matplotlib code that plots the C-alpha trace (Angstrom):
import matplotlib.pyplot as plt

x = [161.3, 163.6, 166.2, 169.5, 170.3, 173.6, 174.6, 171.8, 168.6, 164.8, 162.2, 158.9, 155.9, 155.1, 151.8, 149.7, 146.7, 143.5, 140.2, 137.6, 134.5, 131.3, 133.4, 135.5, 137.5, 140.8, 141.8, 144.9, 146.9, 149.1, 152.2, 154.6, 158.3, 157.9, 154.7, 156.2, 159.4, 157.2, 155.2, 158.5, 160.4, 157.6, 157.5, 161.3, 161.0, 158.3, 160.2, 163.3, 161.4, 159.6, 163.0, 164.4, 161.2, 162.0, 165.5, 163.9, 161.6, 164.8, 167.1, 164.0, 163.4, 160.6, 157.2, 155.8, 158.9, 158.0, 154.2, 155.2, 157.4, 154.6, 152.2, 155.3, 155.0, 151.3, 150.7, 153.8, 151.6, 148.3, 149.9, 151.3, 148.3, 146.5, 148.7, 148.0, 144.4, 144.6, 146.7, 143.7, 141.3, 143.1, 143.4, 141.8, 138.5, 138.1, 139.0, 136.3, 133.9, 134.8, 134.1, 131.1, 133.0, 130.9, 132.1, 135.6, 133.8, 132.7, 135.4, 136.9, 134.2, 135.4, 138.6, 138.4, 136.3, 138.8, 141.6, 139.8, 139.5]
y = [73.1, 73.8, 76.6, 76.5, 78.7, 78.3, 75.2, 73.4, 72.8, 74.1, 72.3, 74.5, 74.1, 75.8, 77.5, 80.0, 81.7, 82.6, 83.4, 81.2, 82.5, 84.3, 83.5, 85.8, 83.4, 83.3, 79.2, 78.1, 75.1, 73.5, 71.0, 69.6, 69.8, 65.8, 66.2, 69.2, 67.1, 64.3, 66.1, 67.9, 64.9, 63.2, 66.5, 66.1, 62.9, 63.7, 66.8, 64.6, 61.7, 64.1, 65.6, 62.5, 61.7, 65.0, 63.3, 60.2, 62.2, 64.7, 61.5, 59.8, 56.8, 54.9, 56.4, 52.8, 53.5, 57.3, 56.4, 54.2, 56.9, 59.4, 56.7, 56.6, 60.2, 60.5, 57.8, 59.7, 63.0, 61.1, 59.8, 63.3, 64.7, 61.8, 62.9, 65.8, 64.8, 62.9, 65.9, 68.2, 65.3, 65.1, 68.5, 71.1, 69.0, 68.5, 72.1, 72.9, 70.6, 72.0, 75.4, 74.8, 76.3, 74.4, 76.3, 74.8, 71.5, 72.6, 73.5, 70.6, 68.6, 70.9, 70.3, 66.7, 66.3, 68.5, 66.0, 63.0, 64.3]
z = [128.7, 130.5, 131.8, 133.2, 136.7, 137.8, 135.7, 137.2, 134.6, 136.3, 134.3, 134.6, 133.1, 129.8, 130.0, 127.4, 127.8, 125.2, 125.6, 124.3, 122.3, 124.7, 127.7, 127.9, 130.4, 129.9, 129.9, 130.7, 128.7, 131.2, 129.4, 131.4, 130.0, 129.0, 127.3, 125.5, 124.7, 123.6, 121.2, 120.0, 119.5, 117.4, 115.4, 114.7, 113.3, 111.0, 109.7, 109.4, 107.7, 105.3, 104.4, 103.7, 101.0, 99.2, 98.5, 97.5, 94.7, 93.8, 93.2, 91.0, 93.5, 92.5, 93.3, 95.5, 97.9, 98.1, 98.5, 101.4, 103.1, 103.3, 104.3, 107.5, 107.8, 107.6, 110.6, 112.4, 112.5, 113.3, 116.2, 117.0, 116.7, 119.3, 121.9, 121.9, 122.0, 124.7, 126.8, 125.8, 127.2, 130.3, 131.1, 129.4, 128.8, 133.0, 133.4, 131.0, 132.6, 136.3, 135.4, 133.1, 130.1, 127.6, 124.5, 125.1, 124.5, 121.3, 119.8, 121.1, 119.3, 116.1, 116.2, 116.5, 113.4, 111.6, 112.5, 111.7, 108.0]

ax = plt.figure().add_subplot(projection="3d")
ax.plot(x, y, z, "-o")
ax.set_aspect("equal")
plt.show()
């Protein structure tokens, strides 16, 4: 995200805290503006593509064309998930190991299991 101060764009890191079960210790997710922008751009493209598929269905387009386009959206979402996972591994998981927050590793394992289903 970026904020404007006196006409000048000032980038900043986006952070949020949450407590992991059992630890009581807050965990901060730090995402650079570039990381956030990359994920948001990917999501926006997938949303736009999905809207065009909706229009295809409304217009009675061929089912095989719709299925091909749905496949493209699924691929785009999977790739977005990979970007998020990569960021999580590079930042959050490293921090978890460094601070002995092993429950975060369990949470990551559960998230990966759900993501790849």
